[in-house]
Backbone bond lengths (Angstrom), bond angles and torsions (degrees), N, CA, C in turn:
res aa  C-N    CA-C-N  psi(-1)  N-CA   C-N-CA  omega(-1)  CA-C   N-CA-C  phi
1 X - - - 1.420 - - 1.536 110.16 -
2 X 1.330 118.79 130.17 1.477 124.71 179.98 1.516 109.99 -74.50
3 X 1.275 116.41 135.30 1.428 118.86 177.92 1.530 112.94 -73.57
4 X 1.268 120.10 145.12 1.451 122.71 172.81 1.464 114.16 -80.54
5 X 1.343 112.76 -18.54 1.526 118.60 178.79 1.560 106.73 -90.64
6 X 1.411 114.31 117.25 1.511 116.05 -178.72 1.440 109.27 -82.26
7 X 1.353 121.54 -41.94 1.441 125.12 -173.36 1.550 108.34 -139.77
8 X 1.301 114.82 140.23 1.409 122.75 173.19 1.587 107.42 -113.99
9 X 1.247 114.89 120.73 1.503 122.13 -177.68 1.498 108.06 -97.40
10 X 1.347 115.82 110.96 1.496 117.25 -172.06 1.548 107.79 -135.45
11 X 1.239 116.84 170.57 1.484 120.69 -177.71 1.549 112.91 -127.69
12 X 1.356 116.91 8.64 1.422 118.18 178.80 1.539 110.40 -152.06
13 X 1.318 114.84 158.80 1.474 117.84 177.86 1.536 110.13 -61.41
14 X 1.286 117.03 -34.87 1.513 121.92 176.73 1.466 111.63 -57.10
15 X 1.283 113.64 -52.65 1.547 119.73 179.94 1.488 110.24 -58.37
16 X 1.332 117.50 -50.05 1.489 121.27 -176.32 1.501 111.15 -66.54
17 X 1.375 121.07 -37.32 1.408 119.72 174.69 1.515 114.74 -64.23
18 X 1.287 118.12 -40.00 1.492 119.03 179.76 1.549 108.05 -72.27
19 X 1.307 118.58 -39.36 1.447 119.11 -179.48 1.612 110.00 -63.23
20 X 1.315 112.12 -47.91 1.524 116.16 178.47 1.502 111.54 -57.95
21 X 1.359 117.63 -42.78 1.400 121.79 -172.53 1.582 110.44 -73.46
22 X 1.329 116.60 -44.71 1.449 119.59 -175.20 1.498 117.00 -91.95
23 X 1.297 120.57 -36.03 1.481 122.22 -176.31 1.492 112.32 -106.64
24 X 1.393 116.11 -16.29 1.488 121.66 173.16 1.598 112.26 52.56
25 X 1.351 111.60 53.22 1.551 115.22 177.42 1.527 108.96 -66.40
26 X 1.294 114.21 155.32 1.533 118.71 172.00 1.493 110.49 -60.44
27 X 1.351 117.97 -39.48 1.465 123.69 -176.21 1.581 107.68 -138.90
28 X 1.292 116.36 151.06 1.430 121.78 165.76 1.524 105.58 -136.20
29 X 1.284 114.90 161.27 1.448 119.16 -174.96 1.485 115.95 -144.41
30 X 1.359 119.65 168.57 1.422 127.10 172.56 1.474 106.49 -127.51
31 X 1.326 120.11 122.64 1.378 121.86 179.02 1.538 112.42 -83.14
32 X 1.324 114.71 83.20 1.442 122.05 -166.92 1.545 111.36 -60.86
33 X 1.280 118.08 -48.20 1.437 123.71 -177.02 1.508 112.37 -61.43
34 X 1.391 117.11 -34.91 1.469 119.86 175.53 1.512 110.48 -65.80
35 X 1.355 116.45 -43.98 1.424 118.31 -176.03 1.552 111.00 -66.80
36 X 1.330 116.60 -43.04 1.397 121.33 175.81 1.462 116.67 -60.02
37 X 1.396 115.32 -40.96 1.462 122.29 -176.99 1.588 106.42 -73.67
38 X 1.296 117.56 -38.39 1.480 120.42 -176.81 1.622 106.49 -61.45
39 X 1.332 114.28 -46.81 1.486 115.50 -176.28 1.482 106.53 -66.60
40 X 1.309 122.73 -46.85 1.478 124.99 -177.71 1.518 112.53 -61.15
41 X 1.354 114.69 -48.95 1.464 122.39 -176.89 1.554 111.75 -66.32
42 X 1.303 114.43 -30.45 1.539 118.53 176.68 1.521 112.89 -84.85
43 X 1.356 116.27 -2.59 1.453 121.59 179.83 1.537 113.56 63.76
44 X 1.375 113.63 37.61 1.475 118.40 175.39 1.509 110.63 -92.49
45 X 1.325 115.85 -5.08 1.482 121.21 -175.71 1.530 107.84 157.56
46 X 1.262 116.16 -173.57 1.458 120.61 179.32 1.506 112.22 -69.56
47 X 1.303 120.27 -25.54 1.488 125.49 -175.72 1.563 111.15 86.34
48 X 1.324 114.41 -8.55 1.498 114.80 -175.97 1.470 109.81 -62.19
49 X 1.382 115.04 132.17 1.407 125.73 171.48 1.501 119.63 69.62
50 X 1.392 115.51 5.17 1.506 117.65 178.51 1.535 109.97 -64.21
51 X 1.292 117.38 -48.15 1.490 119.99 178.30 1.490 112.42 -66.20
52 X 1.327 115.09 -40.47 1.471 119.98 179.20 1.529 112.15 -58.92
53 X 1.430 115.30 -41.59 1.442 118.44 -178.05 1.494 110.25 -66.04
54 X 1.401 116.05 -41.22 1.497 119.76 174.38 1.490 113.47 -58.23
55 X 1.276 115.86 -42.48 1.430 118.82 -179.21 1.539 109.94 -67.43
56 X 1.337 115.97 -47.21 1.451 117.39 -176.09 1.590 111.39 -71.18
57 X 1.288 117.37 -21.59 1.446 122.42 170.49 1.515 113.79 -69.25
58 X 1.381 114.14 -35.71 1.425 122.24 178.10 1.549 112.30 -70.22
59 X 1.277 116.96 -35.83 1.474 120.77 -167.85 1.518 112.57 -60.45
60 X 1.337 117.73 -51.60 1.494 115.97 179.90 1.501 115.92 -61.36
61 X 1.370 114.32 -32.49 1.479 120.42 179.26 1.551 109.70 -64.07
62 X 1.310 116.64 -45.17 1.411 119.55 -176.38 1.542 109.46 -69.87
63 X 1.368 115.25 -40.22 1.489 120.17 176.60 1.498 110.16 -57.35
64 X 1.360 119.01 -44.25 1.503 122.84 178.01 1.513 112.77 -60.07
65 X 1.390 113.45 -44.57 1.438 118.56 174.06 1.563 114.90 -55.16
66 X 1.348 111.43 -48.07 1.444 118.17 179.57 1.551 112.38 -60.77
67 X 1.339 115.08 -44.55 1.424 122.06 -177.47 1.520 110.51 -63.89
68 X 1.421 117.22 -35.19 1.413 121.90 -179.77 1.558 110.27 -84.62
69 X 1.348 119.76 0.69 1.383 120.51 176.70 1.565 112.21 74.16
70 X 1.315 118.85 19.24 1.407 123.51 -176.81 1.574 116.13 -97.35
71 X 1.359 112.66 -12.05 1.461 120.11 178.53 1.494 110.43 -164.40
72 X 1.292 118.66 149.70 1.433 119.48 176.32 1.581 110.14 -117.02
73 X 1.262 113.84 18.90 1.561 124.91 -179.07 1.550 108.87 -58.02
74 X 1.349 117.15 128.87 1.369 124.51 173.16 1.633 108.12 -97.74
75 X 1.331 113.16 153.45 1.523 116.57 -177.58 1.573 107.70 -101.44
76 X 1.313 111.45 136.48 1.443 118.41 171.62 1.534 108.49 -110.16
77 X 1.332 119.32 132.37 1.382 127.15 169.66 1.573 107.69 -89.24
78 X 1.295 116.60 93.58 1.485 118.50 -167.10 1.587 110.03 -98.69
79 X 1.226 113.98 155.87 1.493 123.36 175.80 1.537 109.52 65.12
80 X 1.274 116.23 44.30 1.478 124.89 173.88 1.551 106.20 -65.85
81 X 1.364 116.36 126.12 1.428 118.49 -179.05 1.545 114.12 -122.53
82 X 1.328 115.72 -8.41 1.458 115.32 175.53 1.531 108.19 -136.00
83 X 1.319 113.18 160.66 1.535 118.28 175.60 1.457 113.14 -66.88
84 X 1.358 116.13 -27.63 1.477 118.89 -177.39 1.546 108.09 -67.31
85 X 1.321 119.09 -31.76 1.419 119.06 -179.13 1.537 112.87 -64.61
86 X 1.330 117.95 -28.93 1.445 120.48 173.83 1.511 114.40 -52.65
87 X 1.322 113.31 -51.82 1.500 122.79 179.25 1.557 108.40 -62.04
88 X 1.297 117.43 -41.11 1.468 122.02 -179.86 1.514 113.94 -61.15
89 X 1.284 114.54 -26.02 1.467 124.03 -174.20 1.489 119.14 -105.17
90 X 1.357 115.38 22.55 1.412 120.53 -178.67 1.480 109.20 -58.93
91 X 1.329 119.99 127.99 1.398 128.54 176.53 1.534 113.40 98.35
92 X 1.347 116.70 -3.24 1.537 118.44 171.69 1.549 106.26 -74.62
93 X 1.267 111.82 141.76 1.488 119.30 -173.42 1.506 112.12 -56.30
94 X 1.343 116.45 -51.25 1.469 122.56 -173.42 1.530 108.21 -137.62
95 X 1.299 119.09 150.53 1.453 123.91 179.19 1.596 105.88 -130.33
96 X 1.378 115.46 138.25 1.510 118.09 175.68 1.496 105.55 -128.34
97 X 1.293 117.27 157.17 1.435 122.95 -178.21 1.557 108.66 -127.37
98 X 1.261 114.69 148.39 1.505 121.20 172.98 1.484 110.73 -147.89
99 X 1.357 119.62 145.37 1.459 120.21 -179.59 1.526 109.28 -77.69
100 X 1.310 119.20 -41.37 1.469 123.00 -175.07 1.491 105.86 -123.68
101 X 1.344 117.87 140.48 1.459 122.27 176.63 1.522 109.27 -109.16
102 X 1.274 114.22 175.35 1.489 123.61 -179.65 1.572 101.96 -102.81
103 X 1.377 112.53 99.03 1.466 120.46 -171.92 1.588 109.91 -111.97
104 X 1.280 116.65 121.69 1.462 115.73 178.50 1.502 113.75 -67.42
105 X 1.253 118.21 154.32 1.469 125.81 179.67 1.587 108.39 -84.66
106 X 1.271 118.20 109.38 1.499 119.00 -172.86 1.582 111.25 -54.04
107 X 1.275 118.47 -42.33 1.446 123.12 -173.81 1.560 111.79 -55.93
108 X 1.395 111.26 -33.01 1.494 115.93 178.08 1.504 111.66 -69.29
109 X 1.342 119.30 -32.88 1.438 124.27 -171.48 1.524 116.18 -107.15
110 X 1.345 117.61 -7.86 1.457 120.05 -171.93 1.469 117.68 -52.32
111 X 1.381 117.37 -44.54 1.491 119.90 179.37 1.508 110.96 -60.79
112 X 1.348 115.91 -45.28 1.522 116.03 -175.69 1.491 108.00 -69.70
113 X 1.383 121.38 -35.69 1.419 122.06 177.63 1.525 110.42 -62.73
114 X 1.408 113.09 -48.69 1.449 116.17 -173.28 1.564 112.11 -66.19
115 X 1.303 116.65 -29.38 1.482 121.52 -176.85 1.594 108.75 -82.38
116 X 1.343 115.37 -8.65 1.462 115.79 -175.66 1.496 116.09 82.09
117 X 1.368 114.06 2.19 1.492 122.42 -175.91 1.606 106.48 -63.48
118 X 1.329 116.46 -31.30 1.411 118.37 -178.53 1.606 106.26 -143.85
119 X 1.343 116.92 145.33 1.431 121.05 177.69 1.445 112.47 -91.95
120 X 1.293 118.58 162.19 1.504 121.75 179.09 1.595 109.76 -61.25
121 X 1.323 119.49 -37.88 1.383 117.52 -179.78 1.505 114.81 -67.69
122 X 1.351 112.33 -37.89 1.484 115.91 176.69 1.477 110.96 -67.87
123 X 1.379 119.41 -37.79 1.456 121.52 -179.91 1.555 107.76 -60.90
124 X 1.328 120.66 -41.95 1.366 123.25 -178.43 1.568 112.04 -66.02
125 X 1.321 114.07 -33.07 1.429 116.27 176.81 1.568 112.61 -71.81
126 X 1.309 113.23 -39.76 1.463 120.68 176.82 1.551 110.78 -58.74
127 X 1.315 114.03 -41.98 1.453 120.74 -178.73 1.453 110.74 -69.07
128 X 1.270 121.36 -42.29 1.414 126.70 178.67 1.534 111.28 -62.41
129 X 1.354 111.57 -47.23 1.500 116.86 177.58 1.502 113.76 -59.89
130 X 1.416 117.97 -42.53 1.373 120.00 179.84 1.583 110.72 -65.52
131 X 1.244 115.68 -37.02 1.425 120.90 179.89 1.554 109.75 -64.71
132 X 1.340 114.79 -43.50 1.460 118.25 179.29 1.534 110.56 -63.82
133 X 1.440 116.54 -41.94 1.465 120.50 -178.62 1.594 108.82 -60.97
134 X 1.376 115.80 -41.73 1.331 119.43 -176.91 1.616 111.63 -66.51
135 X 1.359 114.17 -43.95 1.501 119.37 177.75 1.492 110.14 -63.38
136 X 1.319 116.36 -41.87 1.481 120.35 -175.80 1.535 111.44 -67.14
137 X 1.360 115.10 -37.43 1.477 121.01 179.83 1.549 107.20 -64.78
138 X 1.279 115.45 -46.10 1.495 119.79 -177.99 1.601 108.02 -62.74
139 X 1.292 116.36 -42.40 1.515 117.61 177.90 1.498 109.20 -63.86
140 X 1.428 119.18 -46.46 1.463 119.82 -179.74 1.579 110.10 -57.61
141 X 1.287 117.68 -44.66 1.408 124.25 -178.55 1.521 108.24 -57.99
142 X 1.292 117.86 -47.03 1.476 124.02 179.37 1.491 112.60 -57.74
143 X 1.351 112.76 -49.11 1.498 117.27 178.10 1.509 111.03 -61.44
144 X 1.334 117.37 -42.63 1.430 118.55 -179.35 1.512 114.92 -59.62
145 X 1.366 110.99 -40.92 1.526 117.27 178.60 1.556 107.93 -66.27
146 X 1.325 122.38 -34.33 1.363 121.15 176.01 1.477 118.71 -68.75
147 X 1.379 112.98 -36.81 1.434 120.80 178.22 1.474 112.82 -68.11
148 X 1.410 114.20 -40.40 1.489 120.29 -179.00 1.508 111.08 -70.33
149 X 1.338 117.31 -34.58 1.493 126.57 -172.33 1.481 110.15 -73.97
């Protein structure tokens, strides 16, 4: 049976494993650049390799699901921002690059993160979803203006 979910956008191995197992998307990804930038911009550290570690933690889980015949989901290393990341991600099914990512502002979320009310992976999903909604609304408005005009 073909999955209706084409891509699952996640920020952790845990998210990708659950998505691959339950919804069986064609692809799932980790937005590496966003994770790295969020950590660096929020001054939690350099941000180096945060996204790469999440991607590389996802890879063996997806391979195990594929080997067991439980999912055919492929892994995308998304938001690649440096050439060095390409070497770090050898074996990932697909890689994408972007100049700018959708990065949440830490100050807006720090209390909810600190209290455990929301996890970092969930925050990154919320941010990506909000960015998509904003972009989609702008596109819809543009199409409406063209149709009316």
